[in-house]
C-alpha positions as CSV (number, residue, x, y, z in Angstrom):
1,X,106.2,146.9,62.7
2,X,103.8,144.7,64.6
3,X,100.1,145.3,63.8
4,X,98.0,146.4,66.7
5,X,94.6,144.8,67.1
6,X,92.1,146.8,69.1
7,X,89.2,145.0,70.8
8,X,85.8,145.4,69.3
9,X,83.6,147.6,71.6
10,X,79.9,147.0,71.6
11,X,77.5,149.4,73.4
12,X,74.2,147.9,74.7
13,X,71.2,149.8,75.9
14,X,68.1,148.5,77.6
15,X,65.5,151.2,77.8
16,X,62.9,149.9,80.3
17,X,59.8,151.4,81.9
18,X,61.7,152.3,85.1
19,X,65.4,152.5,84.2
20,X,67.7,153.0,81.3
21,X,70.8,150.8,81.4
22,X,73.9,151.0,79.4
23,X,76.9,148.7,79.2
24,X,80.0,148.5,77.0
25,X,81.5,145.1,76.2
26,X,85.0,144.6,74.7
27,X,85.7,141.6,72.5
28,X,89.3,140.7,72.0
29,X,90.6,139.3,68.6
30,X,90.7,135.9,70.4
31,X,87.0,136.1,71.0
32,X,87.4,136.7,74.8
33,X,84.9,139.3,76.1
34,X,84.6,141.4,79.2
35,X,82.6,144.3,80.6
36,X,84.4,147.6,80.6
37,X,81.7,150.1,81.5
38,X,78.1,150.3,82.9
39,X,75.7,153.0,83.8
40,X,72.1,153.2,85.0
41,X,69.7,156.1,85.0
42,X,66.3,156.2,86.7
43,X,63.9,157.5,84.0
44,X,60.5,156.3,85.1
45,X,59.4,156.3,81.5
46,X,56.1,154.7,82.1
47,X,55.0,157.1,84.8
48,X,51.4,158.0,84.2
49,X,51.2,155.8,81.2
50,X,48.6,153.4,82.4
51,X,46.0,156.2,82.6
52,X,46.9,158.3,79.6
53,X,48.5,155.7,77.2
54,X,51.0,158.5,76.4
55,X,54.6,159.1,77.5
56,X,54.6,162.3,79.5
57,X,56.9,165.2,78.6
58,X,58.6,164.9,81.9
59,X,59.3,161.2,81.4
60,X,60.5,161.8,77.8
61,X,62.8,164.6,78.9
62,X,64.4,162.4,81.6
63,X,64.9,159.6,79.2
64,X,66.3,161.7,76.4
65,X,68.8,163.3,78.8
66,X,69.9,159.8,79.9
67,X,70.4,158.6,76.4
68,X,72.3,161.7,75.4
69,X,74.7,160.9,78.3
70,X,75.0,157.3,77.1
71,X,75.7,158.5,73.5
72,X,78.4,160.8,74.6
73,X,80.0,158.2,76.8
74,X,80.0,155.7,74.0
75,X,81.8,158.2,71.8
76,X,84.5,158.8,74.4
77,X,85.0,155.0,74.8
78,X,85.3,154.4,71.1
79,X,82.2,152.2,70.8
80,X,81.9,151.0,67.2
81,X,78.4,149.6,67.3
82,X,75.3,150.4,69.5
83,X,72.6,147.8,70.1
84,X,69.7,149.5,71.8
85,X,66.2,148.2,72.6
86,X,63.1,149.6,74.3
87,X,60.5,147.5,76.0
88,X,56.9,147.8,77.4
89,X,56.6,151.5,78.0
90,X,57.7,152.4,74.4
91,X,55.6,149.7,72.8
92,X,52.5,150.4,74.8
93,X,52.5,154.2,74.4
94,X,50.6,155.9,71.6
95,X,53.6,158.2,71.0
96,X,56.2,155.5,71.4
97,X,57.3,155.4,67.8
98,X,57.4,159.2,67.6
99,X,59.6,159.3,70.7
100,X,61.9,156.6,69.2
101,X,62.5,158.9,66.2
102,X,63.2,161.8,68.5
103,X,65.8,159.8,70.4
104,X,67.6,158.8,67.2
105,X,67.5,162.4,65.9
106,X,69.0,163.8,69.1
107,X,71.5,161.0,70.0
108,X,72.2,159.0,66.9
109,X,71.2,155.8,68.7
110,X,69.3,153.4,66.5
111,X,66.6,152.3,69.0
112,X,64.5,149.2,68.4
113,X,61.1,148.8,70.1
114,X,60.9,145.1,70.7
115,X,57.9,142.8,71.3
116,X,57.2,141.1,74.6
117,X,58.2,137.8,73.0
118,X,61.5,139.2,71.9
119,X,62.1,140.7,75.3
120,X,61.6,137.3,76.8
121,X,63.9,135.6,74.3
122,X,66.7,138.1,75.1
123,X,66.3,137.6,78.8
124,X,66.4,133.9,78.3
125,X,69.7,134.3,76.4
126,X,71.2,136.4,79.2
127,X,70.3,133.6,81.7
128,X,71.1,130.5,79.7
129,X,74.6,131.8,79.0
130,X,75.4,132.6,82.7
131,X,73.4,130.1,84.9
132,X,73.8,126.4,84.9
133,X,70.1,125.7,85.0
134,X,68.4,123.3,82.5
135,X,64.7,123.2,83.6
136,X,63.2,126.3,85.2
137,X,60.6,129.1,84.9
138,X,62.1,132.5,84.1
139,X,60.4,135.8,84.9
140,X,61.6,139.2,84.0
141,X,59.8,141.8,86.1
142,X,59.8,145.3,84.7
143,X,58.0,148.5,85.3
144,X,55.2,147.9,82.8
145,X,55.3,144.3,81.9
146,X,56.4,140.8,83.2
147,X,57.8,138.2,80.8
148,X,57.4,134.6,81.9
149,X,59.0,131.7,80.1
150,X,59.2,127.9,80.5
151,X,62.7,126.4,79.8
152,X,63.2,122.7,79.4
153,X,66.7,121.2,78.8
154,X,68.1,124.7,78.2
155,X,65.5,125.3,75.4
156,X,63.0,128.1,75.4
157,X,59.7,126.3,75.1
158,X,56.9,128.7,76.1
159,X,56.8,132.4,76.7
160,X,54.2,135.1,77.5
161,X,54.4,138.8,78.2
162,X,51.9,139.9,80.9
163,X,50.8,143.6,80.9
164,X,51.6,144.1,84.6
165,X,54.7,145.5,86.2
166,X,56.0,147.2,89.3
167,X,55.1,150.7,88.2
168,X,51.7,149.9,86.6
169,X,50.6,147.9,89.6
170,X,51.7,150.6,92.0
171,X,49.8,153.2,90.1
172,X,46.7,151.1,89.6
173,X,46.3,150.0,93.2
174,X,47.9,152.9,95.0
175,X,50.6,151.0,96.9
176,X,53.3,153.6,96.8
177,X,52.8,154.5,100.4
178,X,50.7,152.6,103.0
179,X,48.9,149.6,101.6
180,X,45.3,148.8,102.6
181,X,44.1,145.2,102.9
182,X,41.6,145.9,100.2
183,X,44.3,147.2,97.7
184,X,46.5,144.2,98.5
185,X,43.7,141.7,97.9
186,X,42.8,143.3,94.6
187,X,46.4,143.5,93.4
188,X,47.0,139.8,94.2
189,X,43.7,138.9,92.4
190,X,44.8,140.8,89.3
191,X,48.2,139.1,89.2
192,X,46.6,135.7,89.8
193,X,44.2,136.3,86.9
194,X,47.1,137.1,84.6
195,X,49.0,134.1,85.7
196,X,46.1,131.8,84.8
197,X,46.5,132.8,81.2
198,X,50.1,131.3,81.1
199,X,50.8,128.3,78.9
200,X,52.6,126.9,82.0
201,X,50.8,124.4,84.3
202,X,50.2,125.6,87.9
203,X,52.2,124.0,90.6
204,X,54.9,123.0,88.1
205,X,57.4,122.7,91.0
206,X,60.3,124.1,89.0
207,X,62.8,126.6,90.3
208,X,62.0,130.3,89.5
209,X,64.8,132.4,88.0
210,X,64.2,136.1,88.4
211,X,65.5,139.0,86.3
212,X,65.0,142.7,87.0
213,X,65.9,145.5,89.4
214,X,63.1,144.6,91.8
215,X,64.1,141.0,92.4
216,X,67.8,142.0,92.6
217,X,66.9,144.6,95.3
218,X,64.9,142.0,97.2
219,X,67.9,139.7,97.1
220,X,70.2,142.5,98.3
221,X,67.9,143.1,101.3
222,X,67.8,139.4,102.1
223,X,71.6,139.2,102.0
224,X,71.8,142.1,104.4
225,X,69.4,140.4,106.8
226,X,71.3,137.1,106.5
227,X,74.7,138.8,106.9
228,X,75.7,137.1,103.7
229,X,79.5,137.3,103.5
230,X,80.0,138.1,99.7
231,X,78.4,140.9,97.8
232,X,77.3,138.9,94.8
233,X,73.7,138.7,93.5
234,X,74.0,136.6,90.4
235,X,73.0,133.0,91.1
236,X,72.0,133.9,94.7
237,X,69.5,131.4,96.1
238,X,66.5,132.4,98.2
239,X,64.2,129.8,99.8
240,X,60.6,130.2,98.6
241,X,59.3,131.1,102.1
242,X,61.7,134.0,102.4
243,X,60.0,136.0,99.7
244,X,56.8,135.7,101.7
245,X,58.5,137.1,104.8
246,X,59.9,140.0,103.0
247,X,56.6,140.8,101.3
248,X,54.9,141.0,104.7
249,X,57.7,143.4,105.8
250,X,57.2,145.7,102.8
251,X,53.4,145.7,103.1
252,X,53.5,146.4,106.9
253,X,55.4,149.7,106.4
254,X,54.6,153.0,104.7
255,X,56.9,154.6,102.2
256,X,59.0,156.4,104.9
257,X,59.4,153.1,106.8
258,X,60.5,151.2,103.8
259,X,63.3,153.7,103.0
260,X,64.8,152.7,106.4
261,X,65.1,149.0,105.3
262,X,68.9,148.2,104.9
263,X,69.6,147.6,101.2
264,X,66.4,149.3,99.9
265,X,67.0,152.7,98.3
266,X,64.4,155.5,98.2
267,X,64.3,155.2,94.3
268,X,62.6,151.8,94.7
269,X,60.8,152.1,98.0
270,X,57.5,153.1,96.4
271,X,57.3,150.2,94.0
272,X,58.9,147.4,96.0
273,X,55.6,146.3,97.6
274,X,53.8,145.8,94.4
275,X,56.8,143.9,92.9
276,X,57.1,141.7,95.9
277,X,53.4,140.8,95.9
278,X,53.7,139.9,92.2
279,X,56.7,137.7,92.9
280,X,55.2,136.1,95.9
281,X,52.0,135.3,94.0
282,X,54.1,133.8,91.2
283,X,56.1,131.6,93.6
284,X,52.8,130.3,95.1
285,X,51.2,129.7,91.7
286,X,54.2,127.7,90.4
287,X,54.9,126.0,93.7
288,X,58.5,126.8,93.3
289,X,60.9,125.4,95.9
290,X,63.5,128.2,95.5
291,X,64.1,131.5,93.8
292,X,67.3,132.0,91.9
293,X,68.4,135.6,91.2
294,X,70.0,136.4,87.9
295,X,72.2,139.5,87.6
296,X,72.1,139.1,83.9
297,X,69.1,139.6,81.6
298,X,68.1,141.5,78.6
299,X,71.3,143.5,78.0
300,X,73.4,140.4,78.4
301,X,71.1,138.5,76.1
302,X,71.4,141.3,73.5
303,X,75.2,140.8,73.7
304,X,75.1,137.0,73.5
305,X,72.8,137.2,70.5
306,X,75.5,139.3,68.8
307,X,78.2,137.1,70.0
308,X,76.5,133.9,68.9
309,X,76.2,135.3,65.3
310,X,79.7,136.7,65.0
311,X,81.9,134.5,67.2
312,X,80.1,131.2,67.9
313,X,78.7,130.1,64.5
314,X,75.1,130.8,65.6
315,X,75.2,128.6,68.7
316,X,73.1,130.3,71.3
317,X,75.0,129.0,74.4
318,X,78.1,127.0,75.0
319,X,78.1,123.2,75.4
320,X,80.1,123.5,78.7
321,X,79.2,126.7,80.5
322,X,81.9,126.4,83.2
323,X,84.7,125.5,80.9
324,X,83.9,128.3,78.5
325,X,83.6,130.8,81.3
326,X,87.0,129.8,82.8
327,X,88.7,129.9,79.4
328,X,87.1,133.3,78.7
329,X,88.1,134.8,82.1
330,X,91.7,133.6,81.8
331,X,92.0,135.0,78.3
332,X,90.9,138.5,79.4
333,X,93.9,138.7,81.8
334,X,96.5,138.6,79.1
335,X,98.8,136.1,80.8
336,X,101.9,135.1,78.8
337,X,102.3,131.9,76.9
338,X,104.7,130.4,79.4
339,X,102.1,130.9,82.2
340,X,99.4,129.2,80.0
341,X,101.6,126.2,79.2
342,X,102.6,125.8,82.9
343,X,99.1,126.1,84.0
344,X,97.9,123.4,81.5
345,X,100.6,121.0,82.8
346,X,99.7,121.6,86.5
347,X,96.0,121.2,85.7
348,X,96.7,117.9,83.9
349,X,98.8,116.5,86.7
350,X,96.3,117.6,89.4
351,X,93.6,115.8,87.6
352,X,95.7,112.7,87.1
353,X,96.4,112.7,90.8
354,X,92.7,113.0,91.5
355,X,91.9,110.1,89.3
356,X,94.7,107.8,90.5
357,X,93.9,108.5,94.2
358,X,90.1,108.3,93.8
359,X,89.8,105.1,95.8
360,X,91.6,106.9,98.6
361,X,89.5,110.2,98.7
362,X,86.2,108.9,97.2
363,X,85.1,112.3,96.0
364,X,82.5,112.8,93.2
365,X,83.1,113.9,89.6
366,X,81.8,117.4,90.5
367,X,84.7,117.9,92.9
368,X,87.0,117.0,90.0
369,X,85.5,119.9,88.1
370,X,86.1,122.2,91.0
371,X,89.7,121.1,91.2
372,X,90.1,121.7,87.5
373,X,88.6,125.1,87.7
374,X,91.0,126.1,90.6
375,X,94.0,124.6,88.8
376,X,93.3,126.5,85.6
377,X,93.1,129.8,87.5
378,X,95.4,129.2,90.4
379,X,98.1,131.6,89.1
380,X,96.0,134.5,88.0
381,X,97.0,136.6,91.0
382,X,100.4,137.2,89.4
383,X,98.7,140.1,87.5
384,X,98.6,141.9,90.9
385,X,101.7,140.6,92.7
386,X,103.8,137.6,92.1
387,X,105.0,137.1,95.7
388,X,101.5,136.9,97.2
389,X,99.8,135.5,94.1
390,X,98.0,132.7,95.9
391,X,96.2,135.2,98.1
392,X,95.3,137.4,95.1
393,X,94.3,134.4,93.0
394,X,91.9,133.3,95.7
395,X,90.3,136.8,95.9
396,X,90.0,137.0,92.1
397,X,88.5,133.6,91.9
398,X,85.9,134.3,94.5
399,X,84.8,137.5,92.6
400,X,85.4,136.6,89.0
401,X,82.5,136.4,86.5
402,X,82.6,132.6,86.4
403,X,79.4,130.9,85.3
404,X,78.3,127.4,86.0
405,X,79.2,127.5,89.7
406,X,77.1,128.0,92.8
407,X,78.3,130.6,95.2
408,X,79.6,127.8,97.5
409,X,81.4,126.1,94.7
410,X,83.1,129.3,93.5
411,X,84.2,129.9,97.1
412,X,85.6,126.4,97.3
413,X,87.6,127.1,94.1
414,X,88.9,130.2,95.8
415,X,90.0,128.2,98.8
416,X,91.8,125.7,96.6
417,X,93.7,128.5,95.0
418,X,94.5,130.1,98.3
419,X,95.8,126.8,99.7
420,X,97.9,126.0,96.6
421,X,101.2,126.3,98.5
422,X,100.0,124.8,101.9
423,X,97.1,125.2,104.3
424,X,98.7,126.1,107.6
425,X,97.5,129.4,109.2
426,X,95.9,130.8,106.0
427,X,92.2,130.2,106.5
428,X,91.8,133.6,108.3
429,X,92.7,135.4,105.0
430,X,89.7,133.8,103.3
431,X,87.2,133.9,106.1
432,X,84.6,135.9,104.2
433,X,84.1,133.4,101.3
434,X,85.0,130.4,103.6
435,X,81.7,131.1,105.3
436,X,79.6,130.3,102.2
437,X,80.4,126.6,101.8
438,X,79.5,124.1,104.6
439,X,82.2,122.9,107.0
440,X,82.4,119.6,105.1
441,X,82.9,121.4,101.8
442,X,85.7,123.5,103.4
443,X,87.3,120.3,104.7
444,X,87.1,118.7,101.2
445,X,88.6,121.8,99.7
446,X,91.5,121.5,102.1
447,X,92.1,117.9,101.1
448,X,92.0,118.6,97.4
449,X,94.3,121.6,97.8
450,X,97.1,119.1,98.7
451,X,96.7,117.5,95.3
452,X,97.1,121.0,93.7
453,X,100.1,121.7,95.8
454,X,101.7,118.4,94.8
455,X,101.0,119.0,91.1
456,X,102.6,122.5,91.4
457,X,105.7,120.8,92.8
458,X,105.9,118.6,89.7
459,X,106.9,121.8,88.0
460,X,109.1,123.1,90.8
461,X,111.9,124.0,88.4
462,X,109.6,125.2,85.6
463,X,110.7,122.2,83.4
464,X,107.6,120.0,83.7
465,X,109.7,117.8,85.9
466,X,107.4,114.8,86.2
467,X,106.8,112.9,83.0
468,X,104.5,110.1,84.2
469,X,102.7,109.0,87.3
470,X,100.6,106.0,88.4
471,X,99.6,104.2,91.6
472,X,100.0,100.5,92.4
473,X,97.0,98.4,91.7
474,X,96.9,97.0,95.1
475,X,98.3,99.9,97.2
476,X,96.7,103.1,95.9
477,X,98.7,105.3,98.2
478,X,102.0,104.2,96.6
479,X,102.6,106.8,93.9
480,X,105.1,106.0,91.1
481,X,106.7,109.0,89.5
482,X,109.0,109.3,86.5
483,X,111.3,112.4,86.7
484,X,112.5,114.2,83.6
485,X,116.1,114.0,84.9
486,X,117.1,111.6,87.7
487,X,119.5,114.3,88.9
488,X,116.5,116.5,89.8
489,X,115.0,114.0,92.1
490,X,116.6,115.3,95.4
491,X,115.3,118.8,94.6
492,X,111.8,117.5,93.9
493,X,112.0,115.3,97.0
494,X,112.7,118.4,99.1
495,X,109.7,120.2,97.7
496,X,107.4,117.2,98.3
497,X,108.2,116.8,102.0
498,X,105.8,119.2,103.6
499,X,103.0,118.4,101.2
500,X,103.3,114.7,102.0
501,X,103.0,115.6,105.7
502,X,99.9,117.6,104.9
503,X,98.5,114.7,102.8
504,X,98.7,112.4,105.8
505,X,97.2,115.0,108.1
506,X,94.2,115.5,105.7
507,X,93.6,112.0,104.5
508,X,94.7,110.0,107.5
509,X,97.1,107.8,105.5
510,X,100.6,108.3,104.3
511,X,101.4,108.8,100.6
512,X,104.5,106.9,99.5
513,X,106.5,108.2,96.5
514,X,108.5,105.8,94.3
515,X,110.9,107.2,91.7
516,X,110.7,104.7,88.8
517,X,113.8,106.1,87.0
518,X,116.0,107.0,90.0
519,X,119.5,105.6,89.9
520,X,119.1,104.9,93.6
521,X,115.4,104.8,94.4
522,X,114.3,107.0,97.3
523,X,111.1,106.3,99.2
524,X,109.7,109.5,100.7
525,X,107.0,109.4,103.3
């Protein structure tokens, strides 16, 4: 009887000053991982903490109830190990340790109260494993603290935890409802004073990467205002001046007015102004050209810390983020071995076509990476429906948890997959994510999709029908192919015909195919 291997299930809890968050990750025997559950409970644990230095009974009751729900859910889902951490509210409260013991006694969850430095390190791990940034300033804005770190060449160089957050600033300066000019000036001065203690030079000019519910909510509001076509926050880019405009909007309205802003919920309308003022002050202080939103932070960092120890020989992040991400996502779909082998062949051939025809198209190495990404995932839509798998592959590619790609690049990969069998009349199916890249990028995607379509035709009969290819040294549009069986050439010719027409339409020159092992050579234009 075949032995059944069940995925390892890890529960991860981030108990913050404002929210308690819970996720469950499944890790397959192959090492592939994916999210299977998430929950968030608004607990406002640090409510009143700044004045009393004690966690109130009401806040403790809300938090304990949320963690009891998490513990019950974890049991139902078969979670084998719980990794739970608490941050600023718990470490700053006089009764934080006592409450930690109470939580463990009532839920069985072993909760660790971490330092500000450890909180920053875990946030860094969540970002460096999911964003292709090498040099940046990272901030994690919570309810009672803000962790700010300097990253150089992917390494965590400096970090500092500041004792200011959205809840503490809101309570201290009374910004929950209408904001006076005096309160605003005092709040900004307080934030500026804290920033001046950072081991980071002012006006560093590095991108800012933001973690936390406040910056995600601000990005969501910005997407609504910009009519952004895809509902994805991770790796969303905001120009630095936009945070200033939104801050002015929040500060011009009272609480009731802010609840009417599309994308802003009533659970955050009281603290959004203080959070936006902090972020805006940080942007000015660092002279950052843009703001990058990370949907991944402490919880994901907690997971990647575990994963690095148990599955990656201690390496904190992969050498090639995009390649690892693509490999991981494909592995979670449980496609069969034949599909994997066929995809590997088509990918190899698509890249060889790209390289041989480089003098014709003149595209950069980054476009080669995008073609490779699309080729490796072009067939994933078969898990939904074989007959329309190109359309489903495109949608899945546009929404997959792929890391190392900008939103525009991921949309380009989706278009490549959608056009894998031809371009004509199909753009309307993908109009949402086709609006993210520029027109020139969409045009380049259309051109590269012809190479993917040709490579697919190499395996027209599922027998890896083309054994070798090369172009003439002097005529780069003369493509020499070696067929596995000369008798297959007429069938392959028939499949090539429409793609060669598309090639000429896209590139403005004809592609000539020469069969090197044909009994009677056929030139197909």
